[in-house]
PAZATOR-17734 format. One record per atom (N, C-alpha, C): residue in one letter; x, y, z. Coordinates in steps of 0.1 Angstrom, whole numbers, plus 5000, padded with zeros to 4 digits. Each point is the difference from the previous one (the first is absolute). Layout:
residues N
AXYZ;...
//
This chain:
residues 328
A494550784781;A500150174989;A499949854989;G500349934995;G501149894994;G498250014991;N499150015003;N499149964990;N498850125007;A498649934989;A499050184999;A499249965014;I500349955007;I498450035014;I499750115006;Y501250075000;Y500750155011;Y499750094988;D499249984988;D500850154993;D499250035001;A498950054999;A498950115004;A500250035010;D500349945010;D500450045017;D501450134994;I500849914994;I501250065005;I499850144979;E499050044997;E500250024991;E499250175013;A498849985006;A499450075006;A501150065012;G501149955006;G501050025005;G501150124993;I500050004987;I500450074996;I499150114994;S498949994994;S499150105001;S499650145010;A500749925018;A499650075011;A501950045002;G500550044990;G501550065005;G501049915012;K499649864997;K500549905015;K501649984995;S500350005010;S501349944996;S500449805001;V501349974995;V499649894995;V499749905011;M500550065013;M500749915012;M498150015006;E499250145002;E499050015006;E499149984990;T500249934983;T498949934998;T500649824997;Y501249975014;Y500049934999;Y499449905019;E499850145000;E499750015013;E498449934997;S499250164997;S498849954998;S499049894992;L501549934994;L499449774995;L499849985008;V501349965006;V500249875011;V499250115013;F499350085008;F499249995008;F498850014996;K500250004989;K498449924991;K499449865006;D501049954995;D500049844996;D500050015012;I501449995018;I499950005012;I498250035005;R499950094993;R498650005015;R498949904985;D500150034991;D499449834996;D499949925014;A500649984996;A501049835014;A499549975009;C500650205005;C499649965013;C498149965001;D499350094990;D498350034995;D500049815003;I500249884995;I500149894996;I500049955014;F500750005003;F500349925016;F499750035009;M499250155003;M499750035010;M498649935005;P500249864997;P498449985004;P501149855011;V500850004994;V501449925010;V500450035011;Y500350125000;Y500450165013;Y498349975006;E499150074995;E499149975011;E499349845005;Q500149904990;Q500149885008;Q500249975015;T501750044993;T501249975013;T500250045010;N499550154999;N499650165010;N501250014998;G501150064990;G501250015000;G501349904999;L499849865002;L500549904998;L500950034980;D499349974998;D501049994985;D499050104990;G500649924984;G498650134990;G500850104998;Y501850045004;Y500650105000;Y500849964978;I499550145003;I501950024988;I500950114997;S500849975000;S501850034995;S500350074994;I500150155005;I500850074983;I501350065008;E500949984990;E501450075011;E500550134987;V500450035010;V500750205001;V500950024993;P500650034991;P501049994989;P501449955007;P500549934996;P500749864999;P501450105002;T499550144994;T502050074997;T499750075014;I499550035008;I499850085014;I500249905009;A500549885002;A499749825014;A500850105007;K501250114999;K501349995011;K500150195002;D498049984992;D500350145007;D498350035012;T500549995008;T499049995016;T499050115000;E500150174997;E499450074997;E498950004990;S500950024987;S499049994987;S499049845004;T500549925007;T499149825001;T498650095007;I500350075005;I498750025013;I499450084994;T500650144993;T499150084989;T499849904999;E499749934982;E499449944992;E498749885006;A500549935007;A499349875011;A498650084998;I500050115012;I499050085002;I499250014990;R500750114985;R499250034993;R499649884987;Y500449875006;Y499849934991;Y498549965007;Y499849985013;Y498949935008;Y499250084995;T500650155007;T498450144996;T499549984991;A500649954988;A499850034978;A498949884998;I500549925006;I499449834999;I498750015007;G499550085009;G499149965015;G499849914999;R500249835003;R499549935004;R500449895014;E499049985009;E500950005011;E500549855000;N499549914986;N501049835004;N501050034986;L500750174999;L501649994991;L501050005021;M501249884991;M501150085006;M501149984993;I501150115004;I500850064995;I501449895001;K500649954988;K501549925000;K500850125004;I500250045012;I501950054999;I501349865009;P500750024990;P501349934997;P500650005018;G500449915001;G500349915018;G501750024999;T500150134994;T501750104998;T500050065018;P501750014998;P499750145018;P499950124997;E499550024982;E498950135006;E499050014996;G499749874998;G498149925002;G499749985014;L500549985003;L498849975020;L500150115005;P500850114997;P499250155007;P498749974994;A499650034985;A498950075000;A499449915002;V499849875005;V498949894996;V500050035013;T500550015015;T499650085015;T498950204991;K500449994991;K499250225004;K499049914984;V500349914996;V498749984996;V499249945000;I499949915012;I498749935010;I499450145008;S501250055005;S499850115013;S498650064985;E499849994992;E499350124995;E498849954994;G500649865005;G498549914999;G499049944985;I501749934998;I500349994982;I500349835006;N499349934986;N500749795001;N501450014996;V500849954997;V501550025002;V500049814994;N500349954988;N500949894995;N501850034996;V500449915010;V501650055008;V500949874983;T499850054988;T500949885001;T501450024999;L500549894987;L501550014998;L500549955016;L500149895008;L499950015011;L500649844998;F501549975004;F501049904992;F500449935022;S500950085006;S499649975011;S498849995011;V501149945009;V499549975010;V499650145009;E501550075005;E499850075005;E499450154991;S500149934989;S498850174995;S498950005003;Y499449905003;Y498649935003;Y499150085007;V501049975009;V500349975017;V499650215000;N501550054995;N500250155000;N498250074992;T499549894992;T498650084990;T499049995013;A499749885000;A499550005015;A499950145016;W501150055001;W499750055011;W500250124992;A500050004991;A500250164994;A497949984995;Y499049965000;Y499349964993;Y499250035016;I500449955018;I500050065006;I500150115005;E500950054996;E500750155010;E498850064991;G499349954987;G499150164996;G498649955006;L499749905002;L498949955004;L499550115013;E501750005008;E499850095014;E499850134998;A501350084995;A499550054994;A498750035001;R499649964985;R498250085006;R499249965009;A500449894999;A498849995023;A500350125003;A501250025002;A500450105008;A499550165000;K499850014988;K499150124992;K498249975002;G499349825007;G499350045004;G499449974986;E500149934992;E499549984988;E500249805000;D498049954992;D501049944999;D500749874997;V500149935006;V501049924987;V499049794998;S499250005005;S498949854992;S500050024985;K499550104998;K499750014975;K502049984996;I501049955011;I501450034990;I500449884992;A500149944994;A500949844991;A501450075001;S500749884998;S501250044993;S500549814997;V500550024989;V501149894996;V501549955001;A501249915000;A500750025006;A500049844987;S501350074982;S499749894995;S501749945000;F499849895001;F501649964996;F499849924996;F501350014995;F500449974981;F500949895003;L499049854989;L501349885010;L500149884982;S499750064990;S500549864986;S501950104992;R499650085003;R501250095003;R501450005004;I499249955012;I501550045012;I500749844997;D499049854996;D500449894997;D500850064984;S499049984996;S500850014981;S501850135005;N499850025005;N501350125007;N500749895002;I500249915011;I500749985013;I500649854987;D498749924997;D499749894989;D501749984985;A500050194997;A500950004992;A501750025008;T499450055006;T502050025014;T499949925000;I499549815003;I500049895007;I500449914986;D499550054994;D500949864985;D500750055002;G500650114992;G501350134998;G500949905010;K499950025015;K501049875011;K500549874996;I498250034997;I500049805001;I501149924986;K500150074987;K500549974991;K501550074998;N500350005013;N501750054995;N500449955019;V499249885010;V500849895005;V499649835005;T500749964992;T500949844997;T499149945020;D500250105007;D499749835014;D499049955000;E499049954998;E498249995002;E499450035017;T500949985012;T499450005008;T500050234999;V500650084990;V500050105004;V498450054989;K500149924992;K498850024989;K498249935001;A500849915012;A498449955005;A499650145007;K500850025011;K500050115007;K499150124991;L500450054992;L499850094990;L498350034991;E500749805000;E498049954993;E499250085012;T500249875010;T498850065014;T499450195004;V500450084990;V500050145003;V499150024988;K499849964989;K499450014988;K498750005002;G498850144991;G499049975003;G499150025018;K500750045006;K500150005021;K499350095003;V501650114995;V499850165006;V499050095001;A499649994994;A498250124997;A498849955010;I500249844996;I498749975013;I500249995017;A502049965000;A500050045016;A500750074998;N499950184994;N500250095005;N498750115001;A499049934995;A498250055002;A500049915014;K500249865004;K499749995013;K500850085012;I500149994994;I500950075015;I499750185003;A499750044983;A499250165002;A498449955017;Y499749954992;Y498549935004;Y500049935016;Q501649965010;Q499850035003;Q500050115011;E501050164988;E499950045015;E499150144996;Y499249934987;Y497750075008;Y499849965001;K500649855011;K498450005010;K501450015012;K500950054999;K500750075012;K499150174999;I499950054994;I500050124998;I498450065003;I498849854995;I499050035009;I499749995012;Q500949905008;Q500050025016;Q500550095004;S500850114991;S500850125010;S498650115010;D500250085010;D499450115011;D499750074990;R501049984989;R499750194988;R498349894990;W500949884991;W498350034994;W498749915008;K500750005009;K498749965013;K498850145003;A500350104997;A499750105004;A499250054992;L500649994988;L499850064988;L498449874999;S500249875000;S498649944995;S499550005009;A500350065016;A498650055004;A499350134994;K500550104990;K499250044997;K499650004980;G499849875004;G499749964986;G500549944986;A502150065004;A500850024989;A499749864997;T500549934986;T499649894991;T502250034999;M500249875001;M501349994996;M500349914987;Q501050124998;Q501049944987;Q499949834999;R499750034986;R500349894995;R500749904994;L501049954996;L501349924999;L499049984980;L500750014987;L499549994993;L501549864990;W498749944997;W502049944999;W499350044977;A502150064998;A499350034985;A500849934990;S500150014988;S500849924994;S500349854998;T498549935001;T499749865005;T499249924989;S501350054983;S500049924991;S501649935003;T500049854992;T500949975002;T500850014997;K501349994994;K501150064988;K500449934994;N500049855014;N501049874991;N499049895000;P499949974989;P499549894992;P500049875014;T500649985003;T500649865009;T499850015011;Y498850155005;Y499550025013;Y498649985001;S499449965011;S498549964997;S499350154998;D498950074991;D500050104992;D499150055010;V499549915014;V499550145012;V500249915012;M502050034995;M500149985022;M500250155003;Y500150114992;Y499750155012;Y498349975001;V499749995000;V498549965002;V500249935013;D500349884996;D499849855010;D500349995012;E501150095004;E500850035009;E500150145009;L499450034997;L499150085004;L499050115005;I498849925000;I499350025000;I499550005020;G499250065001;G500450045018;G498750105004;P499650115012;P499550075006;P499850144993;D499650084997;D500650085000;D501150054984;T500149974989;T500649994989;T499650014988;V500150014992;V499750054989;V500649964988;N499949944990;N500649964988;N499950054986;T500250094992;T499650064989;T500949864986;L498850024999;L500149814985;L499850074986;P501449984993;P499450054987;P499649824996;P498650004982;P499449945001;P499949864997;Q501650025000;Q500349804992;Q500449925015;T500450105006;T500249975019;T499049955004;I498650035003;I499150015007;I499149884991;D500150034989;D500149854989;D500249885005;A501049945006;A500949945001;A499549995015;C499850125012;C499850005010;C498049875011;A499050084979;A498649925010;A500749844993;D501250014985;D499949875006;D500949895008;H500550045006;H501249845006;H500350115014;C499950165003;C500450055016;C499249925008;H500850055015;H500149865006;H500150135020;V498250054999;V499850085007;V500550005018;D500450025004;D500549935017;D500750125004;N500550045011;N500050165010;N502049954999;R500749974990;R501549975001;R501150124995;V499550135001;V501250095004;V500249965014;E499549935012;E500650035014;E500449805001;T499849954983;T501349855003;T501350034997;N500749875005;N501450045001;N500450115002;I500650135018;I500350004990;I501650075009;E500149875008;E501750005002;E501149964990;E499049964988;E500949944990;E500050094990;A499150114999;A500050154995;A501650065003;I499850075012;I500750045009;I501549904994;K500249945006;K501649874992;K500550034985;L498349984991;L500450034986;L500650205000;I499250025004;I501350184999;I501550015009;E499649925006;E501649945010;E500949984994;S499749914987;S500949884996;S500550174992;L499050084995;L501350034982;L500750105006;K501050015019;K500650005000;K501249994998;D499449825000;D500949844993;D501350084996;P502149985004;P500250074992;P499749944987;D499449874998;D500049914988;D499450064985;I498350065015;I499750064989;I499450175003;N500550055009;N500950154999;N498350094992;I499049995008;I499950054989;I499150205010;N500650154996;N499850045004;N498350135003;I499049865012;I499350054991;I498550165004;D501150075010;D499550105000;D501050084984;Q500850015001;Q500850044981;Q499149924984;V498949905008;V498949964988;V498750154996;M499649955014;M499250115006;M499950154995;D500850085003;D500750124996;D500050014982;E500849914995;E498949934989;E499249974986;L499949985009;L497849924995;L499450175001;L500650085012;L498750095008;L500950134980;A501149975001;A500650134992;A499049954983;E500649904998;E499549944984;E498550055003;G499149905007;G498750035001;G499350115000;I500450175005;I500550094997;I499750054987;D501249904988;D500050084990;D498749954991;K499949895008;K499149894990;K498750135003;F499350025007;F498850134998;F500650094988;I501150065004;I500550144993;I500150024982;K500449815000;K500350044984;K498649904992;P499349995007;P498849904994;P498850235001;F500750045015;F498950124998;F500750104991;S500949984994;S500750134993;S499650034985;S499949814994;S499649974995;S498950024992;L498849995005;L498750045000;L500050084999;I500550075012;I500250224995;I500450014984;N500749964996;N501250044988;N499049934986;S499249895003;S499249964996;S498650084997;L499250055011;L499050154998;L500750044996;E500950104998;E500650145003;E499649964980;E500249914996;E500349944985;E499049974996;K498949975006;K498549985002;K499350174998;V500150065004;V499650174998;V500650024994;K501050054995;K500850054987;K499249974990;K500249855001;K498549964988;K497850034993;L500050055018;L498750015003;L500250114999;A500950074998;A499950175000;A499450084986;P499150105000;P499850064987;P501150074996;V500250014991;V501350024986;V499750114999;S501250085010;S499650204996;S499750044985;S499850114994;S499550024985;S501350154998;
//
């Protein structure tokens, strides 16, 4: 809305009597449609494994199950591309929507997952959706889903807490304990989540769906740029490479990875250490409530989606006023 690229389309919306939200959707849907078309060859060459474009339902309805279902179906129908994924936040209200939307044959990207428990609930929500679809006698072989597990935000939150604790302790042993946790929780948490993924794909419920041609929901590592300059700039890539995973990378991390990533199946290494590290957070000297951290991050994550969305709509509203013809 801050430049002239979309002016002609905005003016067309004004002429057609569209509301600001209708104009927003027409602009976004066109861009998403074009992006889907660009990636369609990848989608076709991989038989629907890759080549997806995601669009999120309005973040303002993150805690409204029925509205999320309605908007997800409407977005998917309006955009009309089979390599489209609808982003639905992994809130308690979002997961029933995931099940329903999957049962309708719509691809879903479940976002804002931080805890292992939220990932497990997401995986079962996907499976329940496929089961409901199969029970209707409908095809489950062309539905895809990813569970977007956020990383760097976890370490940023916990590291800040640890730094605060370190400033207030004099015991060097306690300081050393606290230092051992810094920058390690997100990867440990993700590795444990991957072990849960492996258990789920061995379940009888999943095997029954797999026999019908269903594709398992993949874990997607998100928020993978390293925020602390003292850490490796590819730590969230190197440590989590493994089968049936996806990693979304910002351009600078792609460049860094092309230069010095180590491609190896490391998501399944050091699992015992990962479990011990998460358990160590309960140590009285460390005393970090990981469940509370995850709840805070989810609430913050929704807020971080709502604010830019609201800002964008406000900017578009100003542009519409600017471009609208003056009444005589």
